N, C-alpha and C positions, 0 to 999 in steps of 0.2 A: 504494500500500500504506500503511495507516494506521501511525502512529508506534508504537502499542502492539503491533501485529502484528510490526513489524520488531524491536522490542525482544524480543518473545517468541521469534522465530526465532533471534536471536543467542544468547539464553540456552539454548535447546534444543540448539543446536550445541555450546555449551560443555559442557552436561551429557553429551552424547554422547562428547565427548573424555574427560571424567572416567570414564565407564563403560568406555571403551576402555582406559584405564590399569588399571582393575580387572580386566578380562579378560586383559590382557597379563601380569599378575602372578598370576592365579588358580591356574595349574598349580603354580607354585613355592610359593605360599603354602599350598597344601593338602597339601604333602608331609609336614608334621609340625606339631604344635602349636607348636613353637619357631619355625618359619618363619611360621606364621599370626599368632602373638602378638608376636613380637619380630624377625622378619625375619632370623633366623639371625645376628644381630650383624654385619651387613654394610653398614650405612649409612656413606656418606662424610660429610665435614665440612660440605659445603654443604647436603645433604639433611637432615642431623641438625639443623643450626641453623635452617634455614628452616621445616622441618616442625614443629619444636618450637614456634616462635613463632606460626606460622599456626594450629596446633591449640589453642594457648593463648588467643589473642586472640578468635577466633570473630567472629560478627556483632556482638558487643558493641563491637568496635573501630570499626566503620563505622556503627553505629546507637546503641548505648548511650552511649558516651563523647561523641560530638558532641551527642547529645540533652541530656545533663547541662549541657554548655557553653551550648547554645542557651537552656535554660530558666532557669538561675540564674547564668550567668557563668563566669568562668575559675577561681575558687578551688577548688571541689570537683573539677572535672575535671583541673586542672593538678597539684594536689597528689597526686591519685591516679596520674596519669601519671608524676610524679617518683618516687613510691614504687615503681611497677612497673618503671621503668627501672633504678633502683638495685638492686632485688631481682633482676632478670634478670641483671645483671652479677655480683653477688656469688654468686648460686646457681651460675652457670657456673664462677666462679673457684674456689670452695672445695668444692663438692659433686660436680661432674661426674666428675672424674678418679678420686676415691676410690670413688665408687659404681660406676663402670665396673669397676674392679678388684675391689671387694668382692663385687659381685653374681656375678661369675664364680667367685670363690673360695668363696663360700657356696653350694655345691651347684649352680653354674651356673643361678642363679635367673632366670626369664624373666618374672615378674610381681612387682609391689611386695609384695603379701602374702607371696609365697613367699620373697622376700629377707629380710623381717623375721623370718619363721619360721626360715629356715635360719641367719640371723645368730646366733640363740640355741640352735641345735641342738635344736629342738623335736621331740618325739615325738607329743604329743597335739594339736598343730596349733591351739592356742587363739588364738595371735597371728594366724595365717593366717586363721582364721575371722572374728575380730573385724574385721581389716583389710578382708577381702572384703565384709563386710556394710556397713561404712561407705562403701566404694567404690560399692556398689550404690545406697545411699541418696542420696549426694551427686551421683553421676553421672546418676542419673535426673532429679534437679532440674536439673542442668546441661543435659542433653539437652532438657529442656522449654524452656529459654531459647532454644535453637537453633530449636526448632519454632515458638516465638513469632515469631522473626525471619523464618522462612520464611512464616508466615501473614501478617505485616504487609507483607512485601515483595511477595508476589504479589497480595494484595488491594488494596494501594495502587496497584500498577502497572496491573493489568488489570480492577479493579472487581469481581472475584469475591468471594464471601463469605470471611470470614477462616477459619472452621473448615474448609471443604473444601480451601482452599489449604494450610492448615497440615498436613492429613492427607496431601495429595499430596507435600509436602516430606518428611514423615516416611517415606512409602513409598519415595521415591527414595533417601534416605540409608540406609535399612535394606537395600534390595537391593544397593546399592553396597558396603556394609560386609561383607555376607555373601559377596559374590563374591570380594573381593580380599584382605582381611586387612591386616596391618600394613605389608607392603611397598607394596601399592597405596596405602594410606592415606598413607604417608610420601612416596611419589613424587608423588602428586597434591597433597599439602600443599605440597611444594616449588614446584610450578607455581602453586598458589593463593596462596602468599605473595607471589610476583611480581605476580600479578594484583591482589591487595589493595593493594600499595603503589603500583602504577601508577594504579589507580583513585583512590586518595586524592590523588595528585599532580596528576592531570588535573583533578579537580573543584576542587581548591584554586586551581590556576592560572586556570582558566576563571572561577570564581566571583569571585576577587579582581579580575580585569579587569572583570567585569560590575558589581562594586560601586564601581568608580572608583579602584581601587588599594588598597594596604595601608593607607595613611593614612586613607582613607575608612572602612574596616572598623574600624580602631582608634578613630577619632573617634566613630563610632556607639556602639561598646561603652562608651567613656568617658562618653557622655552619659547612660547608664543607671546609677542609683545602685548602687554595689557590683559592677557587672558586670565591670569590668576590674581589680578589686582582689584581690590575693593574700590580704589579711587582712580581707576583707569578702565579702558574698555578696548577690546580687540577690534580691529577693523579689517575684515576680509577683503582682499584685493579682488575686485570683481569687474567683469565686462558684461554689460547688459544684465546685471544682477546675478551672474554666475561666477562663483569663486574660481580663480585660476590655480593651477597646480603645475609645478616644475619637477620632473623626475619623481613623481609620486609624493611630493611635499606640497601641502596647501600653502598658498601665498597670503601673507598679511602685510598691511601697511604699518606705519608707525602707530603706536598705541594712542588712542584718544583720551581725553581727560574726562573724568567722572567726578564733578565737583559737588559742593554742598547743595546747589540748586537741583542737580540731578538726583541726589540722594533723597532730599526732602520730597521731591516730586514722586519718586518711586515708592518711598515709605507710605505715601498717601493712599496706596492700595488698601491699607488697613482701615481707612475711613469708610470704605465701601460696605463693610460688614453691618454698620448701623442701619443700612437701608435695603439690605438684601432680603427679599420676601421669603425665599425658600428656607433661610435660617430663622428668621423672625417667626415664621409659622410654627416651627418646632418648639419655640419658647411657649407659644400659645397652646400647643397641643399636648404638652406633657401632663401627666395625670395629677401631679402635685408640685407646687413651687419648691417644696422642701427637697426635691430630688435634683434640682438644678445644679447644686454645688457638685454633686458627683458627676453629672453630665459635663460640667465645665472642665473638670480634670481629665475626663476621658477624651473630650474633643480636643483639648489643647495638646495632649500627648500625641494623639493621632496626627494632628496637623504638623507639629514640629518634626516628627519622624518622617512623614510623607514628603514634606517640602524639602527637607535636607537631602533625602535620598534622590528626589527628582532632579535637583540641581546637580548633584554629583554624577548622576547618570549622563548628563550632558557632557561633563568633563571626560568621563570614561569613554564615551562614544567617540570623542575627538581623538583619544589615544589609540583606540582600536581600529577605527574606520575614518582616518583623517581626510580622505578625499572622496568618500562615497556620497556625501550629501552636499551639493554645491550651490543651493539657493536657500534663502531663509525659510521658504515654504517646505522644501525637502528636508531641512534640518529637523522639522517636527516629526519625522519618521524615525529618529534615532532609536527610540525605545523599541519599535517594531524590528528594526534591523538587528539590534543586539539580541533580542529574544529569539528570532528565527535563525540567527547564525550560531548562537552559542548553546541553545537548549535542545534536548530531544523533542521531536514533534509533539508528543502528547503534552509535555510540560510547557512547550511553547504555546500550545493551544490554550492551556489554562492561563498563561500569562496574557495572551491576547484577549482572553475573556476579561482580564482586568481592565483593559482599555474599553472594551464593550461595556463592562460594568460601570465604569466611570461615566461613559456617555449616556447610557440608559438612565442611571440614577439622577443625572442632571436634567436630561431632556424631558423625562416624565414629570419632574417637579415643575419645570418651566411651563410646559403645556398645561398642566393641571391648574397652576396658579393663574395663568393668563385666561384660561377658560372660565375659572371661577370669577375672575374680575369682570368679565363680560356678562356671564349668565346670572350671577348672584347680584352684582352691584349695578350694572347698567340695565340689563333686561328686567330683572325683578325689582331692583331698587328705583329705577327711573321710568322705564317704558311700560311695564306691566306689573304693577305692584300687587295684584291679586293672583299672580302666577303660582301654581301649585308646585310642590317639590318635584313631582314627576316632570312637569314642564321645564323647570330649571335644569334638571339633569339632562333632558333631551337637548336643550339649547347649549348646554356646556359641551356636549359631545359634537354637535355641529360646529361649535366654535373651535374645538380641538382640530377638526378637519381643515377649517379655513386657515388657522394659524400655521398648521403643518405645510399647507400648500404654499403660503407666502414664504415660510422659512426655506422651502425647497428652492424657490426662485432665487433667494439671496445666496444660497449655498452652491449654485450652479458652477461658479468659478473654482476649478480645482486648484488654482494657485493661491487661493485665499490662505492667509496666515491666521491660524486659530487664536494665537495670542492677541493679535490686533483686534479681532472681532470681539473677543471676551472683554478686553480692556475697555472698549467703548461702552458695551452694555453694563459692565460693572460700574463705570463712572456714572452712567445714567441713573442707576438705582441708588448708588451712594449719595449723589447730590440731590436727587428728587425727594428721597424719603429719609435719608440719614439725619440731617439737621432737624427735620420735623419730628422724627421719632424721639430723638434725645430731648428736645424741648417740650414735646407733649408729655413725656414721662417726668421731667424734672423742673419745669418752669410753670408756675401757676398762672402767670400773667399772659401767656400765649393765648391768642384768640383766633377765631375762625378766619378773619381777614389775613392775619399773619400766616396761618397755615396754607391758605390758597396762594398767597404771594410767594411763600417759600418754595412750594412745589413747582410752580410755573417758572420762577426765576432760576432755581437749581437745574431743573430739567432742560430749560431753554439754554442756559449758559454752557451746558455740556456740548450742545450742537455748535453754538457760536465759537467757543474756544477751540474745539476740535477742527472745525472747518475753516474758520476765518482768522483766528489769532495765532494758534500754535504754528501754522505754516510759515509765519513771519520769522521763526527761528530765534536764535540767541536767547535772551532772557525770557522770551515768550514761549519757548519750547518746554512747557510744563505739562505734565499729565493733567488732562482736563478735569479730573475729579477734584483736585485740590482747590483751584480757583472757584469752581462751581459750588463746591461744598461751603467754602467761606462766604461766597456771595449769597447763597441761600440762607445761611445763618443770619447774616446782616439784614437781609430783607425781612425775615420773620420777626426779628427783634424790633426793627424800625416800624414796620407796619402794625405790629401789635401795640406798641407804645403810642402811636399816633391815632389809634382808634379806641373805641370803648373797651373796657376790660370785659372778660367773660362773665356770664351771669353768676349770681351767688350759688345757684344750684351746681353749676359746673365746678366752681371753686370748692364747694363742700365735697363733691365727689373726688376731686383731686386730693384733698386733705385726707379723706378716708382711705384712699389707696396708699398714700404715702405712709400713713400710720399703721398699715397692715390690716385694716378693717375689711 
């Protein structure tokens, strides 16, 4: 039996297990929209932590981050990883418990837009509608990044065309999400978080041995200008985006600088966590706020190990296959190349299932949250307020289909760089919802006007900075999340202070949540 066929069989078996989980939870998930979208607030601490991080990291962890390290060295990838690790811990530390308590107090909200709307006792549902629209926009982009991962994975492994394989991956994720809902998603995410970290550790252990040990990997990295420098960056010598090689040696130019502005900009990735719906929903869904401390420890350990290993895999790949991946887009296949070259087919299939696990765990989260934003918040909350639970579930599934189709169109370009797609969507969520979430939970004076202003200004600034300001270069070349996040904070505070304070009832509710009542 050929190696590719063995890998394919193992991955098919893995997908059947995932579908089995969906079927096992299907009956319960379809009892009500709360069960379908939030699992009835019954998640335990391990499932809460592991599913939150698996759905957050996606195929970006196994392809995007190692690809950045392979292409330009440690600085960009490592500072991003540090920002994400710190952001993970702080978000669990200060946000999780109060959001769990507040979301139940604020009309037992089961979606993020619903929480924001209920927080300000809205009747016209403007906040809910704006939040739902931003979720639809950015999660469609996010879902596209997952489909790019599927396309690259299957086309690289089996030699099939990128577009057909991307569409097959989209169909599988869509069917799975429709079947199982939030509980199935969270349960499978728990399993997939384990698969992901095992896959990373297996590849890094095998690859390090094949490269001649840790010292050999680091010596090779140190021989490339700027590659192993936290305050510099390697610059591949390229022609039309393709790195040049001479006598089997990849060519690099002089090391670039990676100064304080670059570092602060990259560390800003951590700010995104305060506005990422798939993580915040886990805070809302845990069965008891008292279990969040245990979840925080589990999540932080998983993230630190996974991010560290993912960055190192990029360095290891450059030592073992220095000229095999010659563009920034191809560099994101380094994990696949290492796995299929160094491992027996069956084990390689399991490791490839790790990439599939990461992609599925994220894309089903993105699709489900986006569908709930439209079905629950726009369709039922705004257009058809007397809609039954059955109608909401039907609309959510139709929405899943539409979002998937749009994501497929975005993902048609096989030269797409996963890291770039994810960074834009991450900035969108972080700036649109992050400042609003923090101030909703910790500032009593915030009002409805401030909330609306903050969302629109934060989300809008992501587009403005990315498309108009950042291309100017120099001091303007800052990751769009940082300026957009700060601008949103400023707009919320100024708009709230210039308008009437929230009602006494809203302030009493805030005080009750703060005191633990």
